[in-house]
KETIDO-940629 format. One record per residue (C-alpha): x negated, y, z negated; residue in three letters. Coordinates in steps of 0.02 Angstrom, whole numbers, padded with zeros to 5 digits, always signed. Layout:
<sefis>
XYZALA;...
</sefis>
This chain:
<sefis>
+00611+00855+00215MET;+00682+00763+00066LYS;+00684+00576+00103VAL;+00732+00499-00063GLY;+00708+00487-00249ALA;+00566+00409-00349VAL;+00684+00272-00410GLY;+00723+00219-00231ASP;+00553+00139-00202LEU;+00464+00029-00329ALA;+00275+00009-00334ALA;+00214-00113-00202GLY;+00366-00084-00091LYS;+00397+00010+00071MET;+00544+00068+00173MET;+00585+00155+00335ARG;+00657+00330+00327VAL;+00717+00444+00466ARG;+00661+00623+00480VAL;+00751+00692+00631GLY;+00709+00576+00775PRO;+00554+00506+00688ARG;+00548+00336+00604ARG;+00427+00349+00458ILE;+00360+00214+00343LEU;+00362+00268+00161LEU;+00256+00159+00044ALA;+00228+00159-00143ASN;+00051+00105-00184VAL;+00027+00095-00373ASP;+00146+00241-00403GLY;+00074+00350-00264ARG;+00178+00381-00109TYR;+00111+00378+00069PHE;+00196+00406+00237ALA;+00144+00351+00411THR;+00231+00322+00577ASP;+00336+00164+00562ASP;+00297+00099+00736THR;+00142-00009+00762CYS;+00021+00072+00885THR;-00005-00095+00973HIS;+00176-00139+01012GLU;+00348-00069+00973GLU;+00367-00160+00806ALA;+00434-00081+00647SER;+00301-00091+00512LEU;+00435-00079+00377SER;+00484-00258+00420THR;+00305-00316+00393GLY;+00218-00345+00228SER;+00127-00228+00109LEU;-00023-00292+00011HIS;-00102-00155-00094GLY;-00128-00010+00027GLU;-00121-00119+00183PHE;+00032-00148+00291VAL;+00033-00295+00411LYS;+00133-00285+00572CYS;+00261-00425+00585PRO;+00236-00447+00773LEU;+00050-00478+00804HIS;-00030-00454+00632GLY;-00117-00286+00653SER;-00159-00212+00482ARG;-00164-00027+00437PHE;-00204+00073+00281SER;-00047+00168+00230VAL;-00160+00291+00138CYS;-00262+00344+00290THR;-00171+00269+00440GLY;-00334+00183+00490GLU;-00326+00020+00589VAL;-00404-00117+00483MET;-00371-00268+00594GLU;-00338-00295+00779GLU;-00251-00309+00899PRO;-00205-00126+00868ALA;-00344-00004+00909SER;-00259+00163+00876GLU;-00234+00234+00700ASP;-00061+00280+00634LEU;-00012+00461+00611LYS;+00003+00503+00425THR;+00111+00633+00339TYR;+00094+00734+00181LEU;+00202+00668+00038VAL;+00252+00775-00111HIS;+00351+00724-00265VAL;+00446+00860-00357GLN;+00582+00838-00488ASP;+00595+00650-00449GLU;+00626+00688-00264SER;+00512+00627-00124ILE;+00473+00751+00014TRP;+00380+00722+00178ILE;+00295+00863+00271GLY;+00296+00851+00459LEU;+00183+01001+00491THR;+00040+01093+00408GLY;-00048+00945+00327GLY;-00012+00802+00442ASP;-00161+00703+00502THR;-00179+00639+00678PRO;
</sefis>
């Protein structure tokens, strides 16, 4: 699904997008786009209201850190990785794939 345009998200920034009922975190890491679930796996906090440092997003509630590139938990208290989604840029549009390339 198309979720935005390249100009909508500067390098080093992130935002929450909706794809159907899903809340997805879209992040721009040095000009490369990554998408994960927006909800922290520890508590029901929106990661898009946290902070992004390089490829790592920090949850605003309890400080769990995740890689937006892989979804991997980097710092507790979360213990479950984020689901990631395939991102494709075509003709200045950003697309997120919800099947056939998603990672658990």
